[in-house]
N, C-alpha and C positions, 0 to 999 in steps of 0.2 A: 694104190690110192685108197683112201678111206673117208667115210663121212664124218662130219662133226667139225666145229671150229677148232683151229689149231693156232692159238695165239703165238705169234713169232714164227710161224711156218707158212710156206707157200700154200695158198688156197684160193678158191673162188666161191663167191656167194651169189646165188640167184636171188636178188632182192624182190623180184616179181616182174611180170610182164616182160619187157625187153631189157630190164635193168640188171646188169651183171657187174660185180666187183671182182677184179682179178688182182691178187696180191702175190707177187713173185719177183725175184731179182732185186729185192730191197725196195720195191716201189708198189704203190697201190693206185689203180686206175678204176674208174667207174664208167660203164658204157650206158648211154641213153637213160640218164636218171629221170624217172617220173616218180615223185615223192609225195604227191598230194593225195588227200583222201578222195578227192573228186577232180576230174578233168573233163571239160566239156560235159557230155551227158553220161559219163561213165563214173561208176563208183568203184573204189578200191576195197577189196574184201579181205586183205591180209595186212597185218602190221609190218612196219619197216624195222628191221633190226638196227638199232642205233649204232652198234659197234661197227657195222659195215660202212658207215659214213664218216668214220674218224680217220684222220691221217692221210687223206687222199692227196695224190700228187698231180692228177690231171683227170680231165673228163674227155671221153671219146664219144662223138655223136655219129650215128650211122646215116641218118637222113632226117628230113625236115618235118615229117608228119608230127602232129601235136602229141601223139602218144609216145614219141621218142625224143623230140626236141621241145622241151617245156621250160621256158625262161623262169617262171616262178620257182620251179624245182631247182634250177641252177642257182638262183638267188639264195636259196637256203644253204647252198654249199659255199657261197661267197663269190663276189664279182671279180676277185683277183685270182681265183683258181684258174690255171690254164685250161682252156677248152679248145679241142681240135674238132673241126667240123669239115664236112665235104666241101670241096671247092665250089664257091658260089653262095654258101650259106652264112658267111660271117656277118653280113650286114644285119641280119635279124637280131644278133646279139650285140653288135657294136652300137646299134641305135639305142639299145637299152643300157649302155654304158658298162658292159663287161669289158674289162681292161686287157685281157690276155687271150684273145681269140686268134687262132691261126687256122689255115685251111690246108687240106691234104686231098690229093686225087689218087685214083686207082693206080697202083704200082709204086707209089711213093712210100717212103719210110720215115719214121721219126723214132728217136730213142727217149724213153722216159725212165730215168734211173737205170736199172739193169734190164729193162724190158725193151726189146726191139719190136716195133710195131710196124706192120705192113698193111696198107690199105688195099683191100681185095675187091673184086667186082661184086655187084649185087644186081639182081633182076627185079626192079621195083620202080614205082613212080617217084620222080624227083622233085615235084612241086611242093611248096609250102601250103598254099591255098589255091584251090582251083577257081577259075582257069588262069588267072593272071599273076599268081604269086611267083616269087623268085625261084629259078630252077637250079638244082644242084644234084648231080648224079649220085644216087645212093651208093654206099660202100659197106663192106664188112671190115673186120679187123682180125688179123692173125698176129698174136703176141707170142714172143719167144724169150725165155730166159733158160732155166734148167729144163723146163717143160714148154710145150707149145699149146696154146689155147686159141681157138677160133671162135669168135662171136659174130654170127652171121648178120645181125640186124634183121630187117625184113627182106626176104628174097624168095624167089622161086628157084627151081633148078635151072642151071645155065651151063652152056658149053664152057669147058675150062675149069669147072669147079674142082675136078680131081687134082688140078695143078696146085691148089692151096694146101693139099695134104702131102704126106701123112701128118696127122696132128694127134697129140695125146688126148685132148678134150675138144669136142665140138659142141658149142651151145647153139641149138638149132630151133628156129621158130616152128611150131607145129599147129598153131591155131590162130585165133584173132581175139577181138573184144566183143563179138556179137555172134548171132546164129549163122550169119553168112560169112563166106571167106572169098574176098574179091581177088582179082588178078594180082600177081606179084607176091603171092604167099605160098607156103607149103602146108599141105595137110599132113597128118601123121605118116601116111604111106610114102609121100614124096620126101619127107624129112628123113625117113629111114634110108631111102635111096641116096640122099645127100651124104649120110653117114658112111654108106658103103663107098661112094665115090671118093670121099675124103680119107678113107682108110683110118678113121678115128679109132683110138683105143677105147674111149668112153664118149658117149653122146648124152648130153643133158638137154631135155626138152624145155624150151622157154616159150614165152608169148602165149600162155594159157593160164587159166585158173586165177587171174588176179583182177583184171578190169572187166566190168560187165555193165550193160545199160541199166540205168536206174529204173526200177519197177519191173524188171524182167527176171526176178529171182536171183540165183547165185550162179557163178560160172561153173560149167560142168567139169567133172573129173574125167569123163570118157576120152577126151583127146589124149591124155597121158597114157591111159591104159591101151588105147589103140596104137600109140607109138611104140610102146614096149612090145606089143604083139607083132607089129610090122617089123621091128628090129630083129626079132627072133627068126622071122621068115626071110628078110632081105639082107640083113647084115649080121649074121650070127657070130662073126669074129669080133664084133664091136659090142661092148657092154652098154646097155641102156641104163642110165642112172637117173631115176625120176626123183627130183628134189621137190619138196614143198616150197612155196614162196618164203623166202628168208633162210632157206637151207644152204648149207655149206659143204663143199667137197674139198677135202685136203689133197694137196698135190705132193707126191713124194719128192725127195731131193734127187740129185743126179745119180 
């Protein structure tokens, strides 16, 4: 595998924060698109590569939190683009007149072009708005064509994570959008342990370096450096590939 966009070839692009585009098997899907310069009290610090948003076949949503399920960002992609959400979350988008919303639960599968998608467990909060918002159990996605790619969404370590692997590439959250990291998240050390359990060939850290509270400076680089160091200690057989927001990882053919 090699860095750099490969037009016409299988690849993934980390757009920033939790947003990942996976292109393989003749299809292009985007996970958790957050595409605005500002969301709630958070500012985006990196541009969005326009090419990553072209020719999409579907959207996958891991959970309902506003930094992962953002209807204005989905509107930018078009209300007729298929959107797959965790079971219980469809109403949020149907009320806003998105026309092709379907639900999926842990253990269920869907096929998008040449990509087989499996909804995987996640250890995270499932509400849209506390305390009375709609509940939908968070999930991750394991995608497989010639290669296998796991996008974890937001999660902590959980029993059974090893059963998702082995995978060629694991996109793992290592941080958050502010100085504190609440429950249901992994820090760099726990993300390295996740890579070990998954038996990933390559681990790409996500959920860092993109969104940050307005007026609090810029998001730190340290989480990515700490992840690379933790990987060398905990999962030396797995390559840590630190991309910058907007960066692309090319996936080899079969």
